[in-house]
N, C-alpha and C positions, 0 to 999 in steps of 0.2 A: 372580638367585638367591642371590648372596653378600649382598646387601643385606637381603633377608629373613632369611637366617640370622643376620647381624649384630644385627637387631633381636631375633630370637628369643632370641639369647645374651644380649643385654642384659637381657631380662626375667628369665631364669634366674638370671644372675648377681646380680642385684638381689636375688633371694630367698636366694641364697647368702650374700652379704655381710649380710644381716640376722642370719644365723646367728652372725656374729661378736660380736654384742652380746646375743643371747638364748639361745644354746646353753647348756645346763648342762655343767659339767666333767664329764668321765667319769674314772673311776678308772684306766682303761686304754684308751687311744685305739687301742692296738696299734701306734702308731709310736715309735720311739726319738726321745728329745729331741735336737734338733739339736746336733751337736757343734761345737766351734770351727771356724770356717770355715778351709779351707786354701787357700792361694795356689799349691800345686804343680801345675805345669802337667799338663795331662789325660794327656801322653804318659809322664810320670814316676810316675804313680799306680800302687798295686798293684791291678790290675784283676782282676776275676773270670776264672778260666780257663774257666769254662762258665757264662754268665749265666742261662741256662735251669735250672741246677740249684740256684740260690742260694735259701735259705729265710729269710724274714723281710722286714718292712717297712722303709721308710727314709724320709727326709725331703729334699727338695731345698731348699737354702738358698742366696740369692744372696751373692756374695762381697763386694759393695759396695752401700751404699745412698747413694752420690754419683754424679755423672754429670759427665763433662768436657765443656764446650760447645765447639762447633766454632769459636767466635771470642768474644772477650771484649766487644767492642763492635761487633756487626755494623753495617755500613751500612744506613740506613733511608730510604725515600723514601716519604713520606705526604703527602696523601691516597693510599690504594690502594683500587681497586675489585676486589672479591673475590666469589665465589659463596657463597650461604648456601642449604644444601640443605633440602629438604622431607622428609617421611617417605617419599613414594614416589620418592625419588632424584632429582627435578627441583630445579632451582635458580633463585634470583632474585639478581641482582647487587645488592650493597650497597657502599657507600663508607665506609671506615673513615678517620676524620679524625685521630684520636689513638690511641695505644696505650701511654700512660705508665702507666696503671693498668689491670691486666687481671685478670679473674676467669676461672679454668679450672675446667670441671666435666664429668666423666665417670665411668662407673662403676669403671674401672680404674686411673684416675689418668694415663692416656696422655698426655692433652694438657699437664697440667703438667710432665710429665717431657719432653715433646718441646720445649715452651717453654725449660725448663733447658738441653736439648741444642743448642738454636739460640743460646743466649747471652743470652737475655732474662729470666732467673729474677727480676731485680731489679724487673721491672715488675709481677710477681705481687702482688696485695693479697689474694686469697682462692682458695682450691682446695677440690676434694672431699676427703671423708675417706679416700680409698683412696690419696691421695698419701702416700708413705713416704720421700721423699728428705730427708736430714737437714737439706740447707740450706733446705728449705721447712718444717720441722717447727713453726716458731712462727707461721706464717700462720693466719689464721682459716679454719675450715672452713665451707662454705656448703651443705654437704648433711648429712642425717642418715639413719640407718637404712639406709645403703648406696645410696640412690636418690633420697630426698626433697629437693627443692631448698627452702632456707629463702630466700625472696624478700626478706624485710625484712633478712636478714642481708646479702644483695648490695646491696640499696639503700643501706644504712648505709655501705658501703665506697667508694661514688660511683666506680664503674669507668668507664673510657672505653668499655670493650667487654668482653663475656662471650663466651667461646669454649666450645662445648659441642657434643655430637654426638647430641643426642636420646636418650640412654641414661638420663638422669635427668631428673626432672621432677616434677610434671606439665608436659608440654611447653607447655601454654597458660599456665602460671604464668611460664615463662621468657620466652615471648613478651610477656607483659603488661609486662615490664620496660621494653619499648621504648616503653609509654606514659608512663613517667616519665623518658624521655630516655636511657635506657641501651642502646647499641647490642649487639645479639646476633647473632652469626655462628654458623651450624651447619655444622660440618665433617663430612666422611665418615670413619669410623674403622672400617674393615673388619679382621676378625681375620685378618690374613695378614702375612707378611714385605713383600710388595709394598704392602699396605696402610699399614704402618708408614712406608714410604718416602713415600707419596703424602701421608700426614698431615703428615708433616715439610714437605712443598712448601706443603700449604694454610695450615698455621699460619704459615709464615714470609711467605707472602703477605699476611696479615693485618697483619702488622708493617712490611709495605713492604720485606722483605728477602729477595727470591727467591733470591739468591745463597747466603744461609746455608741455606735450605731444601734447595737442590741439594746443598751440602755435607754436610748431616746425611743426607739421603737415600742418597747415595753412601757415606758411613760406615757406615750402617746394613747397606746390601747387602754392602759388603765384609767387614764384621765377621761377618755371618751366614755368608757363604760361606766364610770362613777357619774359622770354628768348626765347621762342618759337616765341612769337611775334616778338622780335628782330631779330631772324634768317630769319623769313619770309621777312624781309625788304630787305635782301642781297641775298637770295636764289631765283632760277628761280620761277616765280608764275605760269606760265601756264604748264598743266599736261605734254605736249610734251617736255618741257625744263627741267623738274625735273630730277635730277641724279637718274638712277636706280642702287640701291646700294644693294650688298650681304654682309652678316656677315659670313664669314667662320672661323671656329675653325681649327686651324693646331697644329698637335703634330708631327713632323717628325721623332722622335726617335722611334715612334710606327706605323708610317704610317697611322695615323688618320687624316680625314679630314671630318668635318661635316658642314653642311649648317644650320643655324639658320633660323627659320621662326616664324609663328604665336605663341604668347604667349611664346616666348623665352625671351623676354626683348628686343632682337634686333630689332623687329617690331616697338615697341614704340620709340626706340632711332632714328631708321631711318626717322620715320615719322616725329618726333620732329624737326630733322635737316633738314627738307624740301625735303627729298628723298623718292623714292619709294622703298619699301622692295620687291625685286624681288621674294623671297621665298613665302612670303605671297600672292603675286600676282598670283604665280603658285599654290595656295592652300597647300603650305607646311606647316604643323603644327609641333611645337616643334622643336626639334633637331634631324636631320637624317644623315647617312653618305651621304656625297655628291657623287654624280654620275657625270661622265663626261657629260652625255646626258642632265641632269638637268641643269648644269651650262652653257653648250653651249646654250641651249633652253632660260634660263633666260638672257643671255648676258648682265650681269651688266656694267655699266659704271665705277664704283668704287667698291672696294673690302675693307670692313673693317676687321682688323685683330687685334689680340693680339701681343704685341711687342715681347715677348718671343716665340710666336708661330711662327711668321715669320723668328725669328732668327733660330728656331729650324729645318727649312727646307732649311737654307743656303741664307736667304734674298730672294729678289725677283727674282734673278737670278736663285737660287736654285729651288724656286718654279715653275718657268715658265719651267725649264728643267724638273722637276719631274713630272709636270702635263701639257701636252701640251694642254689639253682641256681649261684650264685657259688662256694659251697663245693666244688662238684664240678668246677669248672674246675682247669686247672693253676694258675693264679694263685691260686685259693683254697686248693688243697692246700698250696701253698708259702708261703702267706700273703705273697704277693708284690705289695705294694702300695707305690706311691710317691706321697706327697702333696707338695703345694706350696701356698703361701699364695694363697687365692682370688683376690685381685685382681691377681695377678702371674703365674700360670702361663699365661695366654692373653692377656696384656696386651703384644701386639706393639708395638714402639717401639724407642727408643734403647737399650733393654736386652735386646733379643731375644737377642743373642749370650750374654749373661751368663745368661739363663734356660736356654738349650740347654745352657751349661756345667754349671749346678747341677743340671740333670736328668741330664746324663751322668753326673756324679759319684755322685749317688744311685743310678743305675741299674747302672753299671759298676764303681764302686769304692765300694759302700756303708759298707764298714768303714774306709775311709781317706780319705774324701772331703774 
């Protein structure tokens, strides 16, 4: 089930990332301009006395655009035989001889961030356009329009291996790189905290460094666990007081409105930030077109959206005008929307704990985050 959900999310996110380059600027997106990022610990923030009563939108912003590797020069043992996954989840063993020059490409930039987290950033010669780490800012981009691979750009880089997850493509174009002698390894990249840990192990195996992979997986798990505990200290503790949250995918240019539910990744995110995922609460699996009836029935207190998604519908004002059903929910009445950069909000990986931190600040301390 999760593999199908991940593929569906990849298709949706591709459309959303396209909005980043083609959405017309709105005079009023309805979201406040991100303030200077605070380094104040969550426990010391001036949090809302009643998060359900707050009125107005806010934006979640990561505190850092860098990442600390688990090791500076991880031990490698190559060649290494690793699985390369097909679209149906099956795999074929491939042997990686060298990993001195690597191209990483996926929709959310998760693979490149994972490589940096492992300590192999210096091996990267090309990345996708979703990669936002400052240390990788000068590298060539091998995708355009959010999801289309530029095969010629990859070939010109003469990489030893291309690491991808099938979310960018067309896939057959990537596979054709093997015809010119470029090794391609497809990894699994599930939208979940456990998926991020597994991705660390898979990518590390490609480099012949399983120890570094285990180190990063353990760090992701421990940081997420610690951050969830930290958030629990500032979030309402009783079930009746917890925010009922919906994750809604918007693509105004195509009139697309999706509600994300169980196993979409949004459910884990919402639970981790101390909320109740209204879609999962209704028995909503995966990602489905949002209906007015479903959203009114769910009646969320807060709606999570992607930044370019809310921009594409003309901001909060445009969304409430276009979708009156949202306007009659508690979230709509309170204009309670929290947006976060499209390629970041559901990009589970080494920055998972930071994403949770940013969301918690925007939700529970929107005026002093």
